[in-house]
C-alpha positions in Angstrom: 0.0 0.0 0.0 2.8 2.4 0.9 4.1 2.2 -2.7 0.9 3.2 -4.4 -1.5 5.0 -2.1 -1.4 8.7 -1.4 -0.4 9.7 2.1 -4.0 10.7 2.9 -5.4 7.5 1.6 -2.8 5.4 3.4 -3.4 7.3 6.7 -7.2 6.7 6.4 -6.6 3.0 5.7 -4.5 2.6 8.8 -7.0 4.4 10.9 -9.8 2.1 9.6 -7.7 -1.0 10.4 -7.1 0.3 13.9 -10.8 0.9 14.4 -11.6 -2.6 13.1 -9.1 -4.1 15.6 -10.4 -1.9 18.4 -14.0 -3.2 17.7 -12.9 -6.8 17.5 -14.0 -7.1 13.9 -12.5 -8.1 10.5 -13.7 -7.5 6.9 -13.8 -10.1 4.2 -14.8 -10.1 0.6 -13.8 -9.2 -2.9 -12.3 -5.8 -3.6 -13.1 -4.4 -7.0 -11.4 -1.5 -8.6 -11.4 0.5 -11.8 -8.2 2.0 -13.1 -8.2 4.9 -15.5 -5.4 6.8 -17.2 -5.9 10.4 -16.2 -2.7 11.8 -17.6 -0.1 10.8 -20.2 3.1 12.6 -21.2 4.9 10.7 -23.9 7.0 13.8 -24.9 8.9 13.9 -21.6 12.5 12.6 -21.4 11.0 9.7 -19.3 7.4 9.1 -20.5 5.0 9.3 -17.6 1.4 8.0 -17.1 -0.8 9.1 -14.2 -3.5 6.6 -13.1 -6.6 6.9 -10.9 -7.9 3.8 -9.2 -11.4 3.8 -7.7 -11.8 1.1 -5.1 -15.1 -0.7 -4.7 -15.7 -2.2 -1.3 -19.4 -2.9 -1.7 -18.8 -6.7 -1.5 -17.0 -6.5 1.8 -18.8 -7.7 4.9 -17.8 -7.1 8.6 -17.5 -10.0 11.0 -16.7 -10.4 14.7 -13.1 -11.6 14.7 -13.8 -14.6 16.8 -16.1 -15.9 14.1 -14.0 -14.9 11.1 -11.7 -17.9 11.0 
């Protein structure tokens, strides 16, 4: 995550994980995503592409951790 997420997104993700742990819960399910190219510079010395990835967590479910094995 550290390699690809923005600092804000990574911070929020870590806060969410801490909240899940504090509540004694876990989440399971498929994570969907949709990647789009939002910028492309082929004229630069090193060509560069900028991507946006919209994460879909709608198929995730929350479980009490003692039942999530």
